[in-house]
C-alpha positions in Angstrom: -90.9 55.0 287.8 -88.1 52.6 286.5 -84.5 53.4 287.3 -81.8 53.0 284.6 -78.2 52.6 285.4 -75.9 54.2 282.9 -72.5 53.0 282.8 -69.7 54.6 280.7 -66.4 56.4 281.6 -67.2 59.5 279.4 -68.9 62.1 281.4 -70.5 63.8 278.3 -72.1 60.4 277.2 -73.5 60.0 280.8 -74.8 63.5 280.8 -76.5 63.2 277.4 -78.1 59.5 278.0 -79.4 60.7 281.4 -81.1 63.5 279.9 -82.7 61.4 277.2 -83.9 58.8 279.7 -85.2 61.5 282.3 -87.2 63.2 279.3 -88.4 59.9 278.6 -89.8 59.7 282.0 -87.2 57.2 283.7 -85.1 58.1 287.0 -81.4 57.6 286.3 -78.3 56.7 288.2 -74.8 56.8 286.5 -71.7 54.7 287.0 -68.1 55.4 285.8 -66.9 51.8 285.2 -67.8 48.0 286.2 -66.8 48.1 289.7 -68.8 51.4 290.3 -71.8 49.9 288.4 -72.0 46.8 290.9 -71.9 49.3 293.7 -75.1 51.0 292.4 -77.2 48.4 290.6 -79.4 47.2 293.5 -82.7 48.9 292.8 -82.2 49.5 289.2 -84.5 48.2 286.5 -82.2 48.2 283.4 -78.7 49.1 282.6 -77.1 50.8 279.6 -73.5 49.8 279.5 -70.4 51.0 277.4 -67.9 48.4 276.4 -64.4 50.4 276.5 -64.2 51.4 280.3 -61.3 51.4 282.6 -61.1 48.9 286.1 -63.7 46.5 284.6 -65.1 46.9 280.9 -68.4 46.4 279.7 -68.2 42.8 278.7 -66.8 41.8 282.2 -69.5 43.6 283.8 -72.2 42.2 281.5 -70.6 38.6 282.5 -71.2 39.4 286.3 -74.6 41.3 285.6 -75.8 37.8 283.9 -74.4 35.7 286.9 -76.0 37.6 289.8 -78.9 39.6 288.1 -80.3 37.2 285.7 -83.5 39.1 285.4 -82.0 42.7 284.7 -82.4 43.8 281.1 -79.0 45.3 279.5 -78.4 47.4 276.5 -74.9 47.8 275.4 -74.0 51.5 273.8 -70.7 51.4 272.5 -68.6 52.7 269.4 -67.6 49.1 268.7 -69.4 48.4 265.8 -67.9 45.1 264.5 -70.0 42.0 264.0 -67.5 40.1 266.3 -68.0 43.0 269.2 -71.8 42.5 268.9 -71.6 38.8 268.9 -69.2 38.8 272.1 -71.9 41.1 273.6 -74.7 38.9 272.9 -72.9 35.7 274.0 -72.3 37.0 277.4 -75.7 38.0 277.8 -76.5 41.5 276.6 -80.2 41.9 275.6 -79.7 44.7 273.0 -76.5 46.3 271.4 -76.5 50.1 270.1 -73.7 51.7 268.4 -72.9 55.3 269.0 -73.4 57.6 267.2 -77.1 57.1 268.2 -80.5 59.0 267.9 -82.1 59.4 271.2 -85.5 58.3 270.3 -84.2 54.9 269.3 -82.5 54.6 272.6 -85.7 55.3 274.4 -87.4 52.8 272.2 -85.3 50.0 272.9 -84.8 50.6 276.6 -89.0 50.8 276.6 -89.1 47.4 274.7 -86.6 45.8 276.9 -88.6 46.7 280.1 -91.6 45.5 278.5 -90.3 42.3 277.4 -89.0 41.7 280.9 -92.0 42.5 282.6 -93.8 40.0 280.8 -91.2 37.2 281.4 -91.2 38.1 285.1 -95.0 36.7 285.0 -94.8 32.9 284.1 -98.8 32.1 284.1 -101.5 34.2 282.9 -105.2 33.2 282.7 -107.4 34.5 280.2 -111.1 33.3 280.0 -111.0 29.6 280.1 -107.4 29.4 278.8 -104.2 28.9 281.2 -101.1 30.3 279.6 -98.0 28.9 281.3 -94.5 30.5 280.2 -92.7 27.9 282.3 -93.5 25.0 280.0 -94.4 27.1 277.1 -98.1 25.4 277.2 -101.5 26.6 276.8 -103.9 24.4 278.7 -101.1 21.9 279.0 -100.7 21.4 275.3 -97.8 23.3 273.5 -98.6 25.7 270.2 -96.2 27.1 267.8 -93.6 29.2 269.9 -94.4 32.7 267.9 -98.1 32.0 268.6 -97.6 31.2 272.3 -95.4 34.5 272.5 -98.1 36.5 270.9 -101.0 35.0 272.9 -98.8 35.5 276.3 -98.2 39.2 275.3 -101.7 40.0 274.6 -103.3 37.7 277.4 -101.0 39.7 279.9 -102.9 42.8 279.2 -106.6 42.1 278.7 -108.3 45.2 277.2 -105.2 47.2 276.4 -104.4 47.9 272.6 -101.1 46.9 271.5 -99.5 48.5 268.2 -98.6 46.6 265.4 -95.1 47.8 265.8 -95.0 46.9 269.4 -96.1 43.5 268.9 -93.9 42.8 266.3 -90.9 44.3 268.1 -91.6 42.3 271.2 -92.2 39.2 269.5 -90.2 39.1 266.7 -87.3 41.6 267.7 -86.5 45.1 267.0 -84.8 44.3 263.9 -87.2 42.2 262.4 -87.3 42.7 258.6 -90.1 40.6 257.5 -93.5 41.4 256.2 -96.0 43.0 258.6 -98.4 40.4 257.1 -96.8 37.8 259.2 -98.6 39.5 262.5 -101.7 39.1 260.6 -101.1 35.5 259.8 -100.3 34.9 263.2 -103.3 36.7 265.0 -105.6 34.6 262.4 -104.1 31.2 263.5 -104.8 32.1 267.3 -108.3 33.0 266.5 -109.0 29.8 264.7 -107.1 27.9 267.5 -108.8 29.4 270.3 -112.7 30.3 269.3 -114.4 32.9 271.6 -117.5 30.9 272.2 -115.2 28.0 273.3 -112.3 30.0 275.3 -114.5 33.1 276.4 -112.1 35.7 274.9 -111.5 37.2 271.7 -108.8 39.2 269.8 -110.1 42.5 268.7 -108.7 44.3 265.8 -108.5 47.9 266.8 -108.4 49.7 263.0 -105.5 51.8 262.7 -103.6 50.8 265.8 -103.3 47.0 266.2 -105.0 44.6 268.4 -106.1 43.9 272.0 -107.8 40.8 273.8 -111.1 40.9 275.6 -112.6 38.6 278.0 -115.8 37.7 277.1 -117.3 35.2 279.8 
């Protein structure tokens, strides 16, 4: 069960976020400031970090996490909603930014999305049928393809047989705040099907009606 570190100097927020995440199936550990967080970070799979804290604020903490825990997803959860605050958070290495007050379902969704994204990124090479998808070089059988096509293929190929909802694929490949047309996903799926025909590569991308897509090995 993934463990989430909650870093906030407000005990009410720590308790609230803790209950939301526990109800969502996560273990939680909390910290009152950046120094306390660094003492408890080992073994955690994600950090939810406030900005305005004593001793070491959220910006300082994110900077240290990115230096020493490069592959740890970080969500900033804060009342600071100004664009300069968000820009600073992302520049320091935060993966996502959610402002208070917030909806519990949205917090859960964002944490789950970050964990999925980092799980995929931690595996660098995926074999599907007669295709080798290499994230290190962003190449497929040694050749490059457009970035979004690559990310979509890597996502599907990492879990053959698993159905991904349209929303899940859009969120993980284009980002939570994507405001484009859903048709974008269908167009990219179509391009992948044309680029990698089943009879040549030994897999197919199947449409699961009413849900989304999955990749199936056929060799």
